[in-house]
C-alpha positions in Angstrom: 1.0 29.9 -21.2 -0.9 26.7 -21.6 -0.5 23.8 -19.1 -0.4 21.5 -22.1 2.9 19.8 -22.9 4.9 20.7 -26.0 5.6 17.2 -27.2 9.0 16.1 -28.4 8.5 14.3 -31.7 11.8 12.4 -31.7 11.5 8.6 -31.8 11.1 7.1 -28.3 14.6 5.5 -28.3 16.1 9.0 -28.7 14.0 10.5 -25.9 14.5 7.8 -23.2 17.0 8.5 -20.5 18.3 6.2 -17.8 16.5 6.1 -14.4 17.0 9.3 -12.4 18.2 11.3 -15.3 15.4 13.8 -15.9 16.8 17.1 -14.7 15.7 17.8 -11.1 14.2 14.4 -10.4 15.6 12.6 -7.4 14.9 9.2 -5.9 16.2 8.6 -2.4 15.7 5.0 -1.3 14.6 4.4 2.3 15.4 1.3 4.2 13.0 0.0 6.9 14.3 -1.2 10.1 12.7 -4.6 10.7 12.6 -6.9 13.7 10.2 -9.5 15.1 7.7 -6.8 16.2 7.4 -5.0 12.9 9.2 -2.2 11.1 10.1 1.5 11.3 10.9 3.7 8.3 12.4 7.2 8.6 10.6 9.4 6.1 11.4 13.0 7.0 15.0 13.5 8.2 16.1 17.1 7.9 19.7 16.0 7.9 19.2 14.2 4.6 19.8 16.5 1.5 16.4 15.3 0.0 14.7 17.7 2.5 16.7 20.8 1.5 13.4 22.7 1.0 11.0 23.1 4.0 8.1 20.9 4.7 5.1 23.3 4.5 2.2 21.0 3.7 1.5 17.3 3.5 -1.4 15.1 2.4 -2.0 11.5 1.7 -3.8 10.2 -1.4 -4.9 6.7 -2.4 -5.2 4.8 -5.7 -7.4 1.8 -6.1 -6.0 -1.3 -7.8 -5.7 -1.0 -11.6 -6.4 2.8 -11.6 -4.2 5.7 -12.7 -4.0 9.1 -11.1 -2.5 11.7 -13.5 -1.2 13.2 -15.7 -0.7 16.1 -13.3 1.8 18.9 -13.3 2.7 22.0 -11.2 4.4 25.2 -12.5 5.4 26.4 -9.0 5.8 23.5 -6.6 7.9 20.5 -6.3 6.1 17.3 -5.3 7.9 14.9 -2.9 6.3 11.4 -2.8 6.6 8.6 -0.2 4.8 5.4 -0.8 3.0 4.4 2.4 1.5 1.1 1.2 0.9 -0.8 -2.0 2.6 -1.1 -5.4 2.8 1.9 -7.6 4.4 2.8 -10.9 5.0 6.5 -11.2 5.8 7.7 -14.7 7.4 11.1 -15.3 7.5 13.1 -18.5 9.7 16.2 -18.8 7.4 18.9 -20.4 9.9 21.7 -19.8 10.9 23.1 -23.2 14.0 24.7 -21.6 15.2 21.5 -20.0 18.1 19.5 -21.3 15.9 16.4 -20.8 12.8 17.8 -22.5 10.6 15.0 -23.8 12.2 12.3 -21.7 10.3 9.7 -19.7 11.3 8.1 -16.4 9.5 5.3 -14.6 9.8 4.4 -10.9 8.3 1.3 -9.4 7.7 1.7 -5.7 6.7 -1.1 -3.3 6.9 -1.8 0.4 10.1 -3.8 -0.3 11.5 -1.1 -2.6 10.3 2.3 -1.3 11.8 5.7 -1.6 11.3 9.4 -1.6 10.6 10.7 -5.1 11.2 14.4 -5.9 9.2 15.7 -8.9 10.2 19.3 -9.9 7.8 21.9 -11.4 7.1 21.3 -15.1 7.5 17.6 -15.0 4.2 15.7 -15.7 3.6 12.7 -13.5 1.0 9.9 -13.2 0.9 7.0 -10.8 -0.7 3.6 -11.5 -1.6 1.1 -8.8 -0.4 -2.3 -10.2 -1.1 -4.2 -7.0 -4.0 -6.1 -5.5 -4.9 -3.6 -2.7 -5.3 0.1 -2.3 -2.1 2.1 -2.6 -1.4 5.2 -0.4 1.1 7.9 -1.2 2.1 10.8 1.1 3.1 14.0 -0.7 5.1 16.8 0.9 4.8 19.5 -1.7 7.0 22.6 -1.4 3.9 24.9 -1.4 0.7 24.7 0.5 -2.4 24.1 -1.7 -4.0 27.3 -2.9 -7.8 26.7 -3.1 -8.4 30.1 -4.8 -5.7 29.7 -7.5 -4.5 26.0 -7.6 -1.1 25.3 -9.2 -2.5 22.1 -10.8 -2.7 21.2 -14.5 -4.2 17.9 -15.6 -4.3 15.7 -18.7 -6.3 12.5 -19.1 -3.7 9.6 -19.1 -5.6 7.9 -22.0 -5.8 11.0 -24.2 -2.4 10.4 -25.9 -1.5 14.1 -25.4 1.4 12.5 -23.5 1.8 9.2 -25.3 2.5 6.3 -22.9 1.5 2.7 -23.0 -0.1 2.0 -19.6 -0.3 -1.8 -20.1 2.0 -3.6 -17.7 4.9 -5.8 -19.1 4.6 -9.5 -18.4 1.0 -9.0 -17.6 
């Protein structure tokens, strides 16, 4: 089985679904506690249903301003993102032919003022674009540790049009 998506050729208006509607995708907003000294944000709280799968591995990655990391997809693991700093647009594309939301896109804009935990299930392609003026940092808490011998990672160049998406920013 190829890691390449099977594209849904319906017009974009028929593929688009409301935010949070791709099957298995979840966004849990987090609220920082702020006072005159600074802020505190709870990220991993095992009483929250977002963390129903164990934390087995974690890493942080960065994106420099104006750059895109993606498209990436996993067949076995779920990614769980938390924006540490910066301004990032994460775009999701449902490449799962068996999914009821196959071919749908979903976009999440995460900032320090509007952060959250984003759950990206296996088979959903994802790419993140830094639209801010400084380096962005994202923590990922995948449901499987990285396997250096047989990585569960599939990639597509975001500018290849294999997954058609307009990366220009609105009002920009």
